[in-house]
C-alpha positions in Angstrom: -99.6 51.8 -114.4 -103.2 52.4 -113.4 -104.5 55.8 -112.6 -106.2 56.5 -109.2 -109.9 55.8 -109.0 -112.1 58.0 -106.8 -114.2 56.1 -104.3 -118.0 56.4 -104.5 -118.3 54.9 -101.0 -116.0 55.8 -98.2 -116.4 55.4 -94.5 -114.0 56.2 -91.7 -116.1 56.9 -88.6 -117.9 54.1 -86.7 -121.3 55.4 -87.7 -120.5 55.5 -91.4 -118.6 52.2 -91.3 -121.7 50.5 -90.0 -123.8 51.9 -92.9 -121.2 51.2 -95.6 -120.3 47.7 -94.2 -123.4 46.0 -95.6 -123.1 47.8 -99.0 -119.4 47.1 -99.5 -118.9 43.6 -98.0 -122.3 42.3 -99.0 -121.5 42.8 -102.6 -117.7 42.2 -102.9 -116.5 39.7 -100.3 -116.4 36.7 -102.8 -113.7 38.2 -104.9 -109.9 37.7 -105.1 -108.4 39.6 -102.2 -104.8 40.9 -101.9 -104.0 41.5 -98.2 -101.3 44.2 -97.8 -99.4 45.8 -95.0 -96.1 47.6 -94.3 -93.4 45.5 -92.6 -91.1 46.7 -89.8 -88.6 48.2 -92.3 -91.3 50.3 -94.0 -91.5 48.1 -97.1 -95.0 47.1 -98.5 -95.8 43.4 -98.3 -98.8 41.4 -99.6 -100.3 38.1 -100.3 -103.4 36.8 -102.1 -106.0 35.0 -99.9 -108.6 32.7 -101.2 -111.1 33.1 -98.4 -112.3 36.5 -97.1 -115.6 37.1 -95.3 -117.5 39.6 -93.3 -117.9 38.4 -89.7 -119.8 41.0 -87.7 -121.6 44.3 -88.2 -121.2 45.5 -84.6 -118.3 45.7 -84.2 -117.4 45.7 -87.9 -115.2 42.7 -88.3 -113.8 40.8 -91.3 -111.8 37.6 -91.6 -109.6 35.6 -93.9 -107.6 32.3 -93.7 -103.9 32.1 -94.5 -101.7 29.0 -94.7 -99.2 28.6 -91.9 -96.5 28.1 -94.6 -96.9 31.7 -95.8 -93.6 33.6 -95.7 -95.4 36.9 -96.1 -98.1 36.7 -93.4 -95.6 36.9 -90.4 -94.7 40.4 -91.7 -98.4 41.3 -91.9 -99.1 39.9 -88.4 -96.1 41.8 -87.0 -97.5 45.1 -88.3 -100.8 44.5 -86.5 -102.8 45.8 -89.4 -103.7 45.1 -93.0 -105.7 46.4 -95.9 -107.8 43.8 -97.8 -107.9 44.9 -101.4 -110.8 43.3 -103.4 -109.2 43.1 -106.8 -111.0 44.4 -110.0 -111.8 42.0 -112.9 -108.9 43.4 -114.9 -106.3 42.8 -112.1 -105.8 39.0 -112.6 -102.0 39.6 -113.1 -101.9 41.4 -109.8 -103.7 38.5 -108.1 -101.1 36.1 -109.6 -98.2 38.3 -108.5 -99.4 38.5 -104.9 -99.9 34.7 -104.8 -96.2 34.1 -105.6 -93.5 33.8 -102.9 -90.1 35.5 -103.0 -90.8 38.2 -105.5 -91.1 42.0 -105.4 -94.8 42.1 -105.5 -95.0 45.9 -105.5 -92.7 46.5 -108.5 -94.6 48.8 -110.8 -97.7 48.8 -108.6 -99.4 52.1 -107.6 -100.7 52.3 -104.1 -101.6 54.9 -101.5 -101.5 54.4 -97.7 -104.9 53.7 -96.2 -105.7 55.1 -92.7 -103.6 52.4 -91.0 -100.7 53.0 -93.4 -101.3 49.7 -95.1 -101.1 49.8 -99.0 -104.5 50.5 -100.7 -103.9 49.2 -104.2 -104.8 51.6 -107.0 -107.6 50.3 -109.2 -108.9 47.8 -106.6 -112.7 47.3 -106.7 -113.0 47.8 -103.0 -110.8 47.9 -99.9 -111.2 47.2 -96.2 -108.5 48.7 -93.9 -108.2 46.9 -90.5 -106.3 46.4 -87.3 -105.7 42.8 -86.5 -108.1 41.7 -83.7 -107.3 38.0 -83.5 -105.0 35.4 -85.1 -106.2 31.8 -84.3 -104.6 28.5 -85.4 -107.2 26.4 -87.3 -105.8 23.2 -88.8 -102.9 24.1 -91.1 -104.2 27.7 -91.5 -104.5 30.7 -89.3 -107.8 32.5 -89.0 -107.2 36.3 -89.1 -109.9 38.6 -87.8 -109.6 42.3 -88.5 -111.5 45.2 -87.0 -112.6 47.6 -89.7 -111.1 51.1 -89.6 -112.0 52.3 -93.1 -113.6 50.7 -96.1 -114.6 51.8 -99.5 -115.5 50.9 -103.1 -114.7 52.5 -106.4 -116.3 52.6 -109.8 -113.9 50.1 -111.3 -115.1 47.0 -113.2 -116.6 44.0 -111.5 -114.5 42.1 -108.9 -112.1 39.4 -109.9 -113.3 36.0 -108.9 -111.3 32.7 -108.5 -113.2 29.5 -109.2 -112.0 26.0 -110.3 -108.3 27.2 -110.3 -109.1 30.0 -112.8 -109.8 33.7 -112.6 -113.3 34.7 -113.7 -115.4 37.8 -114.2 -119.1 38.3 -113.3 -121.7 38.1 -116.0 -125.4 38.7 -115.4 -127.4 35.5 -115.0 -130.6 37.2 -116.1 -133.1 39.7 -114.8 -133.7 39.8 -111.1 
């Protein structure tokens, strides 16, 4: 089990969300993201998404795509809210677990409720807690747009990346 990590950036008011939005999403939105919510029976649900992006600063909006075949997303959509957890470099097993169907994805996983009640995963590199603003069919996927309620980042290692069907960690390319 991981121990809780204190955030070094947290924003919950509209003014602070606007300021933190650029910092958090500008740095972390290319990582592996576990989208979590609480279903109508009070159980935590989640899935891994491969595309997550900032959309707008004013209002603060984010988006991700999810395949229409997902058996988990209908529970997320029904809740009307989600927390996008940008996984840390050492959370590749969690990324794999949330990508599987039909398993207890939260067995042995520490989490705390974010402002919306959605699970904020302990040890995540950053998180973006949202209300669902729009779900729009696009091909064989749904585009999900969330309105940011709270977001933050921790001092955990670099974000986990997914590239060429493999998890990766960031390494410096050289001096800026």
